[in-house]
C-alpha positions, 0 to 999 in steps of 0.5 A: 500499499502507498504512503498516504501522502503520495500523489499518483492522481487527483483521485488521491485527493479529497475536495477539501485537500484540493481547496486546502492546497489552493489556498496554500498555493494562494499563500506561496504566490503572494508571499514570495518567502522562502521557508528554508529552516522548516524542512531543511533536513529533508531530501526529495529525490527527483527522477526525470527519465526524458527531458523536461523543462517546465516540470523540472523548473517547477519542482526544483523551485518548489523544493528550493522554496520549502527549504528542502534538498533536491537529489537528482537520481539519474535513472529509468525506473526498471531499466538496471534493477527492479522497481522494488530494489530502487524503492528500498534505496530510495526509502533509506536516503530520501523523504519523498520522491518526484518521478517523471516516467512514461510507464504510469504502472511503473510509478505505481509499483514504485509508490506501492512499496516505497516507504516515503511519499511518491508524486507523479510528476507526469506519466503516460496515465496523468499529469495530476499536479500540472492539472492541479496547477492549471485548475488553481488558475481557474479557481483564483479567476473564477471561484470554485469549479463547481458550475465551470465548463472546460472543453478540452480541444484534442485527443485523449491524452494524460492531461485530459484524463487528469483534468477528467478526474476533477470531475469526481470531487466538483461538478465540473464539466468537461467536454472533450471535442476531438476527431472520431476514433481519438475520444477518451476510452469508455473503461475510464469513463466508467471508473470515474463513475464508479468514484461517485462523479459529481460532474460530467465528462462528454465527448463530441466531434463538432468544435463549434457546439463543444465551445459554445457557452464554454468557460474555458477552451484547454488545448494540446499539442496534436499527435506527432503524425498530424504535424506533417501533411497526411490524412491524419493532419487532414483529420485534426485541422478542423479542430484548430482553435483560432480566434474565431472559435474563441469568439464563439465561446464569448468575450469571457472565455479563457484559453489555456494550453498545456505546453509546449505550443505548436503555432499553426497547429492546434492553435493559431499564433493570433488566438494563442496571443489573444487577451483571452489566452491566460496560458502564460499567466497559468504557467507562473502558477507552477512554482507555488502550486508545486510548492504547496504540494511538496509542502504538504508531502513532506508533512506541512 
């Protein structure tokens, strides 16, 4: 059984947990004071098995902010030794582990046998703290997520699944708009319902219909095969977010992008630079929200 303060998916956090952590994030954002002494004796291992810019920067900043020491561990889970052996070594050396890995099952295995908390910094199964941070941006601008509609334009992805997990504790409405054949799997939707889902998730293929009356348009990069001319690109082109799409949603819509952004593919340059785009403002929230999570994981 994983440590009670491990964070593998957003389903690991209750609504009071989430709202308390968002309030803590607001504190970290406003005070700009580093609590160096509080966790000066703590060590946090970071494992990134692929190139990472924003995620690494956010965790490095967060760990430094709370006063802990970051220990970079250059390994790929399961590559040179069993995951359980890695967990045994980490458990005796550090107080928490932040891991970004492709294989969600390997991260879950690590958390299952590790004696210290494990934070999922991104896997193929989800991107929980990134979405926690993006949701905080909505929280600070719109208030509680209840009665918010978010339209995710793009294929089934780890980011989308983390957004959908927030429909369990909140009456959040998530609409996925995508080409046919790229929607969320029915098994995942059934799992959300089994958790007592308060909100809803719908999948559609009409972009204008999907963004009508929405509060947030969220998009992600197209699959690699859609970035070059061909059948896949032709399928995705009707789902490009443009200023016309923003106008369909209305003057108060917020546009957010997980980044990195490919202007001219999933979003036009004009839409990304539109005043309704809050992507860069949202990314500035990565450091304080990650600090709140690291603080909580370490027992704050």
